[in-house]
C-alpha positions in Angstrom: -10.7 11.3 36.0 -10.4 7.5 35.8 -11.5 6.0 32.4 -11.9 2.4 33.8 -15.6 2.4 32.9 -15.1 3.2 29.1 -16.9 1.1 26.5 -17.1 1.8 22.8 -20.6 3.2 23.3 -18.8 6.4 24.5 -17.5 7.0 21.0 -21.0 7.6 19.6 -20.1 5.9 16.3 -22.5 6.5 13.5 -24.5 3.4 12.2 -23.0 3.5 8.8 -20.0 2.0 7.0 -16.5 3.5 7.0 -15.0 3.6 3.5 -11.3 4.5 4.0 -8.4 4.5 1.7 -6.0 1.7 2.3 -2.3 1.2 1.7 -1.2 -2.4 1.7 1.5 -4.8 0.7 1.8 -8.6 0.1 5.1 -10.5 -0.4 4.2 -13.1 -3.0 6.2 -16.2 -3.8 5.4 -17.4 -7.3 5.1 -21.1 -8.4 4.3 -24.3 -6.6 7.5 -24.4 -4.4 7.5 -22.0 -1.6 11.2 -22.5 -0.9 12.4 -22.1 -4.4 10.1 -19.4 -5.9 11.0 -15.8 -6.4 9.7 -13.3 -3.9 8.1 -10.0 -4.9 6.7 -7.4 -2.5 3.7 -5.8 -4.2 2.4 -2.4 -3.1 -1.4 -2.3 -3.1 -3.9 0.4 -2.6 -7.6 1.2 -3.0 -10.5 1.7 -0.8 -12.4 -0.8 1.4 -15.6 -0.8 3.3 -15.8 -1.5 7.0 -19.2 -2.4 8.3 -19.4 -2.2 12.1 -21.5 -1.8 15.2 -23.8 0.1 15.6 -25.0 -0.9 12.2 -27.8 -3.6 12.2 -26.4 -7.1 12.7 -23.3 -6.1 14.6 -23.0 -6.3 18.4 -21.3 -4.5 21.2 -20.6 -6.5 24.3 -18.6 -6.4 27.5 -17.2 -9.8 28.8 -17.1 -11.0 32.4 -13.6 -9.5 32.8 -14.7 -6.0 31.6 -13.3 -6.1 28.1 -15.5 -4.1 25.7 -15.7 -5.3 22.1 -17.5 -4.3 18.9 -18.0 -6.4 15.8 -17.0 -5.4 12.3 -16.8 -6.8 8.7 -14.4 -6.0 5.9 -15.7 -5.7 2.4 -13.4 -5.4 -0.6 -15.5 -6.2 -3.7 -14.5 -5.2 -7.3 -16.1 -1.7 -6.8 -14.1 -1.3 -3.5 -10.9 -3.3 -4.2 -7.2 -3.2 -3.3 -4.9 -3.4 -6.3 -1.3 -3.1 -7.4 1.1 -4.2 -10.2 3.2 -7.3 -10.2 6.6 -7.3 -12.0 6.6 -11.1 -12.1 3.2 -11.4 -13.7 3.6 -8.1 -15.7 0.0 -7.6 -14.8 -2.4 -5.9 -12.4 -3.5 -7.9 -9.3 -6.4 -7.2 -7.1 -7.2 -8.7 -3.6 -10.9 -9.0 -2.8 -13.0 -10.4 0.0 -14.5 -13.8 -0.7 -18.3 -13.0 -0.9 -19.2 -16.6 0.1 -17.2 -16.5 3.3 -17.4 -14.0 6.2 -14.6 -11.6 6.6 -15.6 -10.6 10.1 -13.8 -9.6 13.3 -13.7 -7.1 16.1 -12.1 -4.2 17.9 -11.5 -5.3 21.5 -10.1 -3.5 24.5 -6.6 -4.7 25.6 -7.0 -3.2 29.1 -10.5 -3.8 30.6 -12.4 -0.5 30.7 -10.0 1.4 28.5 -11.0 1.8 24.8 -7.5 2.3 23.4 -5.1 0.9 22.5 -7.2 -1.9 21.2 -6.8 -5.2 19.4 -8.0 -5.1 15.7 -8.8 -8.6 14.3 -10.2 -9.8 11.0 -10.7 -13.4 9.8 -9.7 -12.9 6.2 -10.9 -15.0 3.3 -9.6 -13.5 0.1 -9.7 -13.8 -3.7 -6.8 -12.8 -5.8 -7.5 -11.7 -9.4 -5.3 -10.8 -12.4 -6.2 -10.4 -16.0 -6.0 -14.2 -16.5 -6.1 -15.7 -13.0 -8.6 -16.1 -10.2 -7.1 -17.7 -7.0 -8.4 -18.6 -3.6 -6.8 -20.0 -0.4 -8.0 -22.8 1.9 -7.2 -21.6 5.4 -8.3 -18.4 7.1 -5.7 -15.6 7.3 -5.9 -14.1 10.7 -5.2 -10.3 10.5 -4.1 -8.6 13.8 -2.9 -5.2 14.8 -3.0 -2.7 17.6 -5.0 0.5 16.9 -5.5 3.7 18.8 -8.8 5.0 17.3 -11.8 4.2 15.1 -11.1 4.6 12.2 -7.5 3.6 12.9 -5.9 6.2 10.6 -2.2 6.1 10.1 -0.4 9.4 10.5 0.5 10.8 7.0 4.0 9.9 5.6 4.8 7.4 8.3 6.0 3.9 7.5 4.4 0.5 8.3 7.4 -0.8 10.3 9.3 0.2 13.4 12.4 0.5 11.3 13.4 0.3 7.6 14.5 -3.2 6.5 15.9 -3.7 3.0 14.8 -6.5 0.8 11.8 -8.7 0.1 12.5 -11.0 3.1 12.5 -13.3 4.8 13.1 -11.3 7.9 11.2 -10.6 11.1 8.4 -8.0 10.8 7.6 -5.5 13.5 4.7 -3.4 12.4 3.9 0.1 13.7 0.7 1.0 15.6 -2.4 1.2 13.4 -0.9 -1.3 10.9 -2.4 -4.7 10.7 -0.8 -7.9 9.3 -1.6 -11.5 8.5 -0.2 -13.8 11.1 -1.2 -17.3 9.9 1.2 -17.3 7.0 2.6 -18.5 4.6 -0.6 -19.4 2.8 -1.0 -21.1 -0.6 -3.3 -19.8 -3.3 -4.9 -22.2 -5.8 -7.0 -21.7 -9.0 -10.6 -21.0 -7.9 -13.9 -22.3 -9.4 -17.1 -20.3 -9.8 -17.9 -20.6 -6.1 -14.5 -19.2 -5.2 -13.3 -22.6 -3.9 -9.7 -23.6 -4.3 -9.2 -26.4 -6.8 -6.5 -29.1 -6.8 -3.4 -29.5 -4.8 -0.9 -27.5 -6.9 -0.7 -23.9 -5.8 0.0 -20.9 -8.1 1.4 -18.4 -5.5 2.0 -18.1 -1.8 1.6 -15.1 0.5 4.8 -15.1 2.5 5.1 -14.3 6.2 7.5 -11.4 5.4 8.4 -8.8 4.2 4.9 -7.5 3.5 2.8 -10.2 5.2 -0.6 -9.2 4.0 -0.1 -5.8 5.7 -2.4 -2.9 5.5 -3.0 0.5 7.0 -5.8 3.0 6.6 -5.0 6.6 5.6 -7.2 9.7 5.3 -6.0 11.8 2.3 -7.7 14.9 1.2 -7.2 14.0 -2.5 -6.0 10.9 -4.4 -4.2 11.2 -7.7 -3.9 8.1 -9.8 -1.7 8.9 -12.8 -0.4 7.1 -15.9 3.3 7.9 -16.3 6.0 8.0 -19.0 9.6 8.8 -18.6 13.1 7.4 -18.1 15.6 6.4 -15.5 19.3 6.7 -15.9 21.5 4.0 -14.4 25.2 3.4 -14.2 26.6 -0.2 -14.1 30.3 -0.9 -14.0 31.1 2.5 -15.5 28.6 2.2 -18.3 25.5 4.4 -18.4 22.1 3.7 -19.9 18.8 5.6 -20.1 15.8 3.2 -19.8 12.5 4.3 -21.1 9.6 3.6 -18.6 5.8 3.6 -18.7 2.9 2.6 -16.5 -0.9 2.9 -17.0 -3.0 3.8 -13.9 -5.9 1.7 -15.4 -3.7 -1.3 -14.8 -2.7 -0.2 -11.3 0.6 0.9 -12.7 1.9 4.5 -13.1 1.8 6.3 -9.8 -0.6 7.1 -6.9 0.0 10.4 -5.1 -1.9 11.2 -1.9 -2.4 14.8 -0.8 -3.0 15.6 2.8 -4.4 19.0 3.7 -3.3 20.6 7.1 -6.5 19.3 8.8 -5.1 15.8 8.2 -1.7 16.3 9.9 -2.2 19.1 12.5 0.1 21.5 10.8 0.3 23.9 7.9 0.7 23.2 4.2 -0.1 20.3 2.0 1.8 17.0 2.4 2.3 14.7 -0.5 3.1 11.0 -0.6 4.0 8.9 -3.7 2.2 5.9 -2.3 2.6 3.5 -5.2 4.8 3.4 -8.4 5.0 0.8 -11.1 6.8 1.8 -14.4 8.3 -0.8 -16.7 10.9 -0.8 -19.4 13.8 -2.7 -21.0 17.4 -2.5 -19.8 20.4 -3.9 -21.6 22.7 -3.4 -18.6 20.4 -5.2 -16.2 19.5 -8.0 -18.6 15.9 -7.4 -19.6 12.7 -6.0 -18.3 12.9 -3.7 -15.3 10.3 -2.0 -13.1 10.7 1.1 -11.0 8.6 0.8 -7.8 8.2 2.7 -4.6 9.5 1.2 -1.4 7.0 -0.3 1.0 9.0 0.2 4.2 10.2 3.7 3.5 7.5 6.2 2.5 8.2 8.6 -0.4 7.0 11.9 1.2 7.0 15.5 0.3 5.0 18.7 -0.2 2.8 20.5 -2.7 2.7 24.3 -2.6 4.4 26.9 -0.5 4.0 25.1 2.8 1.9 27.8 4.5 -1.5 26.9 3.1 -4.2 26.4 5.7 -6.3 24.2 3.4 -5.9 22.3 0.1 -8.2 24.9 -1.6 -5.6 27.6 -0.8 -3.1 26.1 -3.2 -2.1 28.6 -6.0 -1.1 27.2 -9.4 1.3 26.5 -10.9 2.4 24.9 -7.6 5.7 23.1 -6.8 5.6 19.4 -6.0 8.5 18.0 -4.1 8.9 14.3 -3.4 11.8 12.5 -1.6 11.5 9.3 -3.6 12.4 6.0 -2.0 12.8 3.9 -5.1 13.6 0.3 -5.9 14.4 -1.2 -9.3 13.2 -4.7 -10.0 15.4 -6.5 -12.6 15.5 -10.1 -13.9 18.3 -11.2 -11.6 17.6 -9.3 -8.5 15.8 -6.3 -7.0 18.0 -3.3 -6.3 17.2 -0.9 -3.5 18.2 2.8 -3.5 20.5 3.5 -0.6 19.0 7.0 0.0 16.0 9.0 -1.1 16.3 11.0 -4.3 14.6 14.4 -4.6 12.2 14.7 -7.5 10.4 17.9 -8.2 8.1 19.6 -10.8 5.3 22.1 -11.2 1.6 21.2 -11.2 -0.4 23.6 -13.4 -3.5 22.4 -11.6 -4.8 19.3 -9.7 -5.6 17.5 -12.9 -1.8 16.8 -13.1 -1.7 15.8 -16.8 1.5 17.1 -18.4 3.4 17.7 -15.2 7.1 16.8 -15.5 9.1 15.5 -12.5 12.9 15.4 -12.5 15.6 14.3 -10.2 17.4 17.2 -8.6 20.5 16.9 -6.4 22.2 13.8 -5.2 21.8 10.5 -7.0 21.8 7.1 -5.2 23.6 3.8 -5.1 21.5 0.8 -5.9 22.1 -2.0 -3.5 21.4 -5.7 -3.3 19.4 -6.9 -0.3 22.7 -7.6 1.6 24.0 -4.1 0.9 26.4 -4.6 -2.0 26.5 -1.8 -4.5 25.3 -3.1 -7.9 24.5 0.1 -9.8 23.7 3.8 -9.4 20.5 5.6 -10.1 21.8 8.9 -11.7 18.8 10.4 -13.3 15.0 10.3 -13.4 12.5 12.1 -15.5 8.8 11.4 -15.2 5.8 12.9 -17.1 2.2 12.6 -15.9 -0.3 11.6 -18.5 -4.0 10.5 -18.0 -5.1 10.9 -14.4 -8.0 10.1 -12.1 -8.2 12.7 -9.3 -10.7 12.6 -6.5 -11.4 12.1 -2.9 -11.7 8.3 -3.4 -9.6 5.9 -5.6 -10.8 5.0 -9.0 -13.0 1.9 -9.2 -12.1 -0.8 -11.7 -12.5 0.0 -15.3 
């Protein structure tokens, strides 16, 4: 049967907001000189609110060429915010929608009369907050992507790119379906006044056009674990070895975030796990100062929880084995180092509260490479212990 008469009315969308979990990244250049500043790709996550047609105030229309379109709005206020941890700032950052400017857009048919694939577009006006800074930008950031559903959930454990580039850019970005990205970049961020207006002509940071150009994707986990972590990483540099103590507090958007996907989320059996975000800091003599272990943005750190045969999350029996193929990076004072391969970390969860669980590297270690592929060190050991945790179906709001 032909679908040339489709409009979004056929989806029977409910007149209420969608509040999905979001995985995002931004490559930030620090300072007032875009060309000389140091780049850092910061993994972000949280939950957002999408208001949309058929909620009051939002329209559905069909243009003269037959393209159907529905209106939507993105809300990311403090209680529904996107946050991560910056090595350069040694602080939590949070990206919010500017409440004084509309963050509106649409889902629009690419082929007239066919609902999907569709163009997803948002005019983004953001606020960037840290413990000491509040920043705003002057120009709109146009967010585009191609989606195949509403909500446009990304398949569990899949990456944001069509490929796995190494480094924090600059390089060309080719995003996967159901991943959206800022296209009007770079964009400068300035100190903001009480009305969220940028002040002065000297920027504080920039959002770069690569490697994580204000990218985001919606995921649909069964459970979200935000966990403070302590532990250590063992590295080898020029034949010398060092054990670096690490720690990160989930209340500051550090530690780790682990997403659990029951079989109803991935059309299979068992519970999938993803270490979506990691930020643990310590001091290294061999690498010249403060270092931070982080999870790769291009390459997901995926794994499993349980026996792999469960038909729902509630069928997990404890203690239960957690396996993660960790795609790690080590940010250091002179350069960021990228693990050449995933390292397998495993441990036993006594229950879903997670506190006290120990994860250790088992099996092959990994070379740590510069962005251009030169071996600079080796990651030879990793021990992580879960401490305080927030576990639930939605991410923790700000404390």
